[in-house]
C-alpha positions as semicolon CSV with decimal commas, in nm:
position;residue;x (nm);y (nm);z (nm)
1;M;-1,743;1,347;-1,904
2;Q;-1,898;1,573;-1,647
3;T;-1,786;1,924;-1,566
4;G;-1,889;2,047;-1,221
5;D;-1,948;2,405;-1,110
6;T;-1,746;2,366;-0,790
7;L;-1,387;2,485;-0,819
8;I;-1,125;2,211;-0,796
9;F;-0,816;2,282;-0,588
10;W;-0,505;2,143;-0,752
11;P;-0,204;2,092;-0,520
12;F;0,014;2,316;-0,738
13;Q;-0,248;2,592;-0,774
14;P;-0,093;2,827;-0,511
15;L;0,212;2,856;-0,740
16;L;0,004;3,017;-1,016
17;T;-0,101;3,375;-1,071
18;A;-0,472;3,456;-1,049
19;E;-0,495;3,459;-1,430
20;E;-0,314;3,125;-1,461
21;A;-0,536;2,972;-1,191
22;R;-0,848;3,085;-1,379
23;M;-0,714;2,926;-1,697
24;L;-0,645;2,601;-1,510
25;Q;-1,001;2,594;-1,375
26;T;-1,143;2,666;-1,720
27;H;-0,954;2,371;-1,865
28;T;-1,028;2,130;-1,581
29;A;-1,301;1,870;-1,626
30;R;-1,450;1,609;-1,398
31;H;-1,462;1,251;-1,522
32;R;-1,623;0,945;-1,369
33;Y;-1,478;0,603;-1,444
34;I;-1,586;0,259;-1,335
35;R;-1,345;0,023;-1,164
36;G;-1,093;-0,135;-1,400
37;T;-1,086;0,144;-1,661
38;L;-0,748;0,175;-1,833
39;L;-0,680;0,548;-1,843
40;N;-0,402;0,519;-2,101
41;N;-0,681;0,445;-2,351
42;E;-0,891;0,745;-2,245
43;S;-0,793;1,047;-2,454
44;G;-0,969;1,282;-2,210
45;A;-0,755;1,154;-1,921
46;M;-0,415;1,249;-2,067
47;G;-0,233;1,518;-1,872
48;A;-0,259;1,576;-1,496
49;V;-0,507;1,364;-1,302
50;L;-0,630;1,458;-0,954
51;V;-0,817;1,190;-0,761
52;L;-1,136;1,336;-0,613
53;R;-1,277;0,999;-0,510
54;G;-1,141;0,645;-0,535
55;R;-0,795;0,504;-0,598
56;L;-0,573;0,454;-0,903
57;R;-0,316;0,182;-0,966
58;V;0,002;0,243;-1,166
59;Y;0,158;-0,077;-1,295
60;L;0,399;-0,227;-1,544
61;M;0,273;-0,488;-1,788
62;G;0,503;-0,747;-1,944
63;S;0,466;-0,906;-2,284
64;E;0,315;-1,223;-2,131
65;G;0,054;-1,034;-1,930
66;R;0,232;-1,039;-1,594
67;T;0,193;-0,713;-1,404
68;V;0,405;-0,536;-1,144
69;T;0,229;-0,282;-0,922
70;L;0,444;0,032;-0,909
71;M;0,239;0,273;-0,696
72;H;-0,110;0,393;-0,607
73;V;-0,263;0,737;-0,641
74;E;-0,498;0,808;-0,351
75;K;-0,770;1,067;-0,290
76;D;-0,643;1,428;-0,321
77;E;-0,321;1,310;-0,488
78;C;-0,209;1,414;-0,835
79;F;-0,045;1,208;-1,110
80;V;0,090;1,341;-1,440
81;L;-0,015;1,078;-1,692
82;G;0,119;1,276;-1,984
83;S;0,472;1,232;-1,846
84;V;0,466;0,868;-1,961
85;P;0,612;0,865;-2,316
86;A;0,367;0,732;-2,573
87;D;0,621;0,491;-2,719
88;I;0,643;0,288;-2,395
89;E;0,272;0,250;-2,334
90;G;0,114;-0,088;-2,401
91;P;0,331;-0,405;-2,374
92;L;0,624;-0,345;-2,139
93;G;0,480;0,002;-2,067
94;V;0,351;0,192;-1,764
95;M;-0,027;0,162;-1,729
96;L;-0,276;0,357;-1,515
97;E;-0,613;0,211;-1,421
98;T;-0,894;0,279;-1,176
99;E;-0,871;0,031;-0,889
100;T;-1,214;0,143;-0,764
101;D;-1,494;0,349;-0,915
102;C;-1,337;0,694;-0,940
103;Q;-1,413;1,058;-0,986
104;L;-1,116;1,243;-1,132
105;A;-1,028;1,599;-1,217
106;V;-0,832;1,617;-1,540
107;T;-0,645;1,889;-1,723
108;S;-0,475;1,832;-2,056
109;E;-0,105;1,799;-2,125
110;R;-0,135;2,099;-2,356
111;T;-0,269;2,312;-2,069
112;L;0,015;2,201;-1,842
113;D;0,275;2,282;-2,108
114;Y;0,126;2,630;-2,153
115;L;0,129;2,699;-1,779
116;M;0,482;2,564;-1,728
117;E;0,613;2,791;-2,003
118;R;0,493;3,084;-1,791
119;S;0,565;2,955;-1,441
120;A;0,911;2,843;-1,331
121;A;0,765;2,748;-0,992
122;L;0,515;2,512;-1,156
123;T;0,793;2,360;-1,367
124;R;0,993;2,291;-1,050
125;W;0,685;2,141;-0,881
126;M;0,624;1,911;-1,177
127;Y;0,990;1,808;-1,179
128;H;0,992;1,718;-0,808
129;S;0,654;1,543;-0,835
130;T;0,773;1,336;-1,132
131;M;1,100;1,247;-0,959
132;R;0,913;1,142;-0,644
133;S;0,682;0,917;-0,846
134;A;0,979;0,776;-1,038
135;G;1,156;0,693;-0,711
136;I;0,849;0,512;-0,573
137;M;0,808;0,317;-0,898
138;L;1,178;0,226;-0,912
139;R;1,170;0,087;-0,558
140;A;0,861;-0,118;-0,643
141;A;1,030;-0,257;-0,956
142;Q;1,340;-0,345;-0,752
143;R;1,124;-0,534;-0,500
144;A;0,956;-0,728;-0,779
145;L;1,293;-0,818;-0,932
146;F;1,502;-0,893;-0,625
147;A;1,279;-0,962;-0,323
148;G;1,156;-1,315;-0,256
149;I;0,791;-1,416;-0,237
150;P;0,774;-1,417;0,149
151;Q;0,922;-1,068;0,163
152;R;0,690;-0,927;-0,105
153;T;0,384;-1,089;0,053
154;A;0,468;-0,946;0,397
155;Q;0,534;-0,603;0,246
156;A;0,200;-0,606;0,065
157;L;0,014;-0,712;0,380
158;L;0,176;-0,439;0,589
159;A;0,117;-0,172;0,324
160;E;-0,251;-0,266;0,306
161;S;-0,270;-0,261;0,688
162;R;-0,136;0,095;0,689
163;R;-0,381;0,199;0,418
164;Q;-0,681;0,052;0,602
165;S;-0,547;0,151;0,949
166;S;-0,635;-0,196;1,073
167;L;-0,489;-0,543;1,133
168;Q;-0,809;-0,694;0,991
169;L;-0,782;-0,644;0,617
170;C;-1,070;-0,650;0,374
171;I;-0,878;-0,773;0,071
172;T;-0,903;-1,071;-0,162
173;Q;-0,606;-1,296;-0,227
174;E;-0,631;-1,202;-0,595
175;R;-0,585;-0,835;-0,516
176;L;-0,306;-0,910;-0,269
177;A;-0,131;-1,101;-0,547
178;R;-0,146;-0,790;-0,767
179;E;0,000;-0,581;-0,486
180;A;0,281;-0,833;-0,437
181;S;0,339;-0,855;-0,815
182;S;0,282;-1,229;-0,813
183;S;0,020;-1,485;-0,913
184;R;-0,278;-1,579;-0,699
185;E;-0,163;-1,941;-0,674
186;V;0,179;-1,842;-0,539
187;I;0,034;-1,595;-0,289
188;T;-0,228;-1,848;-0,173
189;R;0,049;-2,095;-0,092
190;M;0,252;-1,826;0,084
191;L;-0,047;-1,715;0,292
192;G;-0,105;-2,080;0,385
193;E;0,250;-2,093;0,520
194;F;0,199;-1,768;0,709
195;A;-0,121;-1,909;0,859
196;E;0,056;-2,230;0,967
197;R;0,315;-2,015;1,145
198;G;0,046;-1,818;1,324
199;L;0,126;-1,496;1,141
200;V;-0,215;-1,448;0,979
201;C;-0,570;-1,578;1,000
202;L;-0,750;-1,629;0,668
203;S;-1,121;-1,604;0,594
204;R;-1,327;-1,526;0,285
205;G;-1,229;-1,182;0,157
206;K;-1,039;-1,103;0,478
207;I;-0,692;-1,149;0,622
208;E;-0,615;-1,077;0,987
209;L;-0,256;-0,997;1,082
210;L;-0,182;-1,185;1,404
211;A;0,190;-1,112;1,431
212;P;0,268;-0,779;1,262
213;E;0,616;-0,757;1,418
214;A;0,712;-1,093;1,272
215;L;0,575;-0,983;0,935
216;R;0,783;-0,666;0,958
217;G;1,089;-0,883;1,009
218;I;1,008;-1,086;0,699
219;A;0,935;-0,770;0,500
220;A;1,276;-0,636;0,596
221;G;1,441;-0,953;0,464
222;A;1,477;-1,158;0,783
223;A;1,561;-1,527;0,738
224;M;1,280;-1,771;0,671
225;E;1,265;-2,130;0,550
226;K;1,401;-2,135;0,199
227;R;1,080;-2,188;0,013
228;E;1,141;-1,878;-0,203
229;E;1,323;-2,069;-0,473
230;Q;1,051;-2,331;-0,508
231;L;0,780;-2,066;-0,526
232;S;0,974;-1,840;-0,762
233;N;1,049;-2,127;-0,998
234;G;0,681;-2,183;-1,044
235;E;0,625;-1,816;-1,114
236;M;0,914;-1,675;-1,309
């Protein structure tokens, strides 16, 4: 753990009084984590987490090790880890890990509880923030349950294109599989089909989107050759 001297600006800080803001700063610490650290297992990371550098992945893990990506927490975004009940962490629970090397600002659940008891505005902010995150995660779970492999692959490609602001994506097929909540083998076959159709161009560690409009149609559920069943049968 490292505590810096520079003040950290939390997104909900303007809702606090000067005294409450000072308390928040006093109980905020900086942590550095390497890529792939599971924050559920880090006692110092429980509570509110603000990403100062890097990117976090929130995902659901099944009993057989299959994962479903629910959302990402980007730089300058906040996630309340303590809002995940302890009895659903682990198998079949919501997990939070560092997708890259990260620097995080962390304040404890106890500090948040103390501040919310004194600030109705902060309580409302936390409620709306939690509901927003829950909505994003619910939509991701619905896609994993009900969308076919072509649709999920196209959605993951387009989401990554928006994040990188480019049609030439620096992403491995393994990571794309995580984003599409599938296996690498299934996604590799699906990307091969996309490449045959002229939708993408594949190279080592990179995927170029050649026909983003066509991919948007697939992502929206447009008709495609019915390979979904064959692919899903090998995965589910």
